N, C-alpha and C positions, 0 to 999 in steps of 0.2 A: 244281683250282687248280693253277698251275705251281709250281715249286720256288722260283723267284724271287720270286713274290708271297708265298708262305709265308715266306720270309726276311725279305721287308719288312714283313709283319705283324708277325713275331716281333721285330723292331727297334722297331717302333712300340709294341708292347706293353711293351717294356723301358723305353721312354722316358717312357710313361704312369706305370709302376710308379714309376720314379725321381722322377718329378715329384710325384707325389701321396703318395708313401711305401706306401700300400696300396689295392688295388683288387679288385673282385668279378669273379668269372667272369660273372656276368649282365651286368654293366656292358661288360665286354669283347666278350661275344658280339653285345650290342646295337650298339656302336660299330662294330665290323667286319662286321655283317650276316651272321654266320656261328653255328654251333651251339656249344653249351657243351662238347660232346666235343671239338670242334677246337680250342677255347680251351684246354682241360685239356692236350691233346697239347703244344700250344704252351709252356704254363707248365711241363710236366715236361721238354721238351727244354731250355729256358731253365736251370731249376734244376740240371739235370745238367750244365751248363756252368759253373755256379756264378756265375749273373748275378741270379739272385734266389731269394727263399725262398717256397715254396707254403704257404699255410694253408688251413683249412677254407673252401671257398667262395671262394678268391681267392689273392692273392699280395701278398707285402710286399717291398721293396727291402731289399739287403744292407746290415745296419748298418755305418756307417763304422768302427767300432772292430774290426770282422772282417776289413776288408780291409788288407792291408799291414803288415806287421812283419817286419824281417829274419830270414830263415829261421834263421840261425846263432844269432842272439839267442833266438827261440823254442825251439830243441832244446836250449840250454844250459839254460833254466828246466824245460823239461819232464825232463830228464834230472836234474836236482837232486831234482825232485818225486817221479821214479821211483825214485831211489836211498833217498829218504826212507820211501817205501812198501815197497820190497823188503826192508828191516831188520825190517819187521814179520811177515814171512812165515816160519814156522819149518817145517822138515822134516815132511812128512806132513800139512800143512795141506790141507783142502779149500777152494778158493777161487773165486769166479766173477771174472772180468774181462770187463766191459761193453766194447761197441764204442766207439773213438774214438782219436785220434793220442796223446792223454796217457796213458791207460790202456795202450795198446799198446806206450808206450816202457819200461813195466815188463818186458817178456817176455825182453829179451836180459840182464836182471840176475836170471834164476830158474835158470841153469845151475848154480849151486853149491848149489840147494835138492834135497832127494831125497824120493822118495816123494810127489810133490805130486798132487793131484787137481784138474784145472781144468776149470769149465764155462765156456762162453762162448756168445754169440749171434752172433758176428762170424766170417766166413770169414777174414777177415785176420788175427784174432787166432789162430785156430785154425792157420793155415798157419805163422805165426810159431812157435807153441808145437811143432808137428811138427817143426821144424828144430834144437830144442834137443838137445844131446847126453845130458842126463839124461831125457830122454822121459818127461815128466809124463804121467799118465793123462788124455786128453783126452775131456770130455763136451761135445755139442752139444745146444742146445736146441730145433733144429729149429724148424716153424713157419712163417708167411708171410713172405716176403722184403719188406723195407721200403726203398726205393731211396733215402729221404731219410736214414736212419739207417745205411745200408748194414748192415743186421743184420736178424736174425729177430725177429719180433714176434708177438703175437697169443695166442689162446687155447690153442693146441696147447704153445706155448713154455711160457706160465704153468704150465699142467698139468705138464709136464716136470719143470720147477723145484721144484715143490711134492712132488715125489718124493724129494727130496733135503734134506739140511741142509749149511749150510757155515759154514766159521770165518769168512771173510772176504768181503766185496764190495768190489771196485775199480771204482770209477764215475767219469765225468767229469760235465761239465755245460757248456750253452752260456752259463750266467749264474748268478750267486749273489746272492740278494735276501736282504740281511742280517736282515731281519725275517721272512721266510717259509722260506727254505731254497733248494734247487736248483731253476734254471728251465730251460725248453728250446722250442727253436722247435718241435719235433716235439709233436704232439697225441697219439703214442700213448706213454703214460706208464705203462699197466698192467704190463708187463714189469719196468720198474725198481722198481716198489713191490713186486713179488712177489719181485724178488732181494733187496731189502732185508730182506723179511719172513722169508726162509729163511736168513739170514745173522746170525751173532752180533755181528760187527763190519762196519759199514758205513764205507768209506773213500771220501772224495770227493778226486779228484785233479783239480785246476784252477789255472790261471795266475792269478795276482792281478790282472792286466787285466780279468777277467771279474767280478770281486767288485764289486757295485753295479749289475751290468746287469740290470735289472727286466724279465725277458720274461715275457708274460701266462700262460703254461702254467707252473703250479708241478709240480715233478718229484718231489722229495722233502722233506718238511718237516723242519725242524730235529729234531724229536722222533724221527725215523727214522734219523739220522746220527750216528756215534761220533765220526768224526774226519775233520777238513779239512787237506789238504796241500796247501799253495800255495808260491809262491816268497818271496822276502825283500823283493819289492817291495809286499807288503801293507801298507796304512795301518793305523796302530795302533788309530784309532778304530774301523775295521771289524773288527779282530780282535776287540777288546774286545766289541763288538756280537755277534758270532757266539758268543764265548766264554758270553756271558749264557745262552745257550739250552742249555748243558752240554756244547756240542761242543767237543773238544780241537783245537785249531789249530797246526798245525806249518808255520813257515816256513822252507823249504829254501833253504840259500844256494848259489849256484852256485860251482863250484870253479874 
C-alpha cells in the first residue's frame, strides 16, 4: 500500500473513532479489508501524534476535557501543586517519582533537599534529576518500555521496586473518581500498585479539572492513598467526598 493510501486510511480511522467514541481493531480491519497488525500500527501512529487513545482491542477518542487549556494556566496550577508536595520532602528521604508532567514539575524544587534517594520509571524524570546541583542518588526501575505512559512497566520493574522501601510516592492520575480512587487510560496499572505498596506515604498530585473524571481503569483505590494534592479549583463537595475515605486533601493556591 502506498504512503498516500496509508495516510488516507489513518485519516478515515480517526474520523470513525471521533464519530463513534470507541471502535475495535476487528471492526477497523474488516472495514478497510486489511490485517489487524496493520490497524494496530495505524492506531499506534495516531496515538503517538496525540490524536486518539489506544485501549485493549481498539481505540477511543480523546476526551474533550483533555484538549486545550492555556499552557500558562496549567503551568501555574502544576507549580502550586508541586510546591505543596515539595514541602513534605525532608533531607535524606527515599522517594519515588512516577512519570507524568505534574509529578515532573516537582523536580526543580528539590535542589535544596540533601541526601535524597529517588527511584523513577521515567527517562524524562531521570534526566531532570541528573541536572540538579544537589545530585540526588538516582535509581531506575528498568523493565519494558510502554509508549503510552512513556515509562518503564512490567514484571522486571515491579521486582526491582520490591527490593526497596520508600518514604513517599509522588504519582499523578488521568482522572479522579471520588468514590473509587485514581483512574487511568493506561491498562498497565501493576507498577503503580507496587509503587504504593512499597511506600509509607502515597501522594497523588493532580489538577482539580481531573477530579470527577471517571475512567474505567482503576489505578489506586483510596485505601492505598495518603494524600491528594490539587489546586484551589477543587469543588468543596468533591473535597469532602474524598476526605470521607480517610485521605488528606490539600488545595494549593497559585501565587
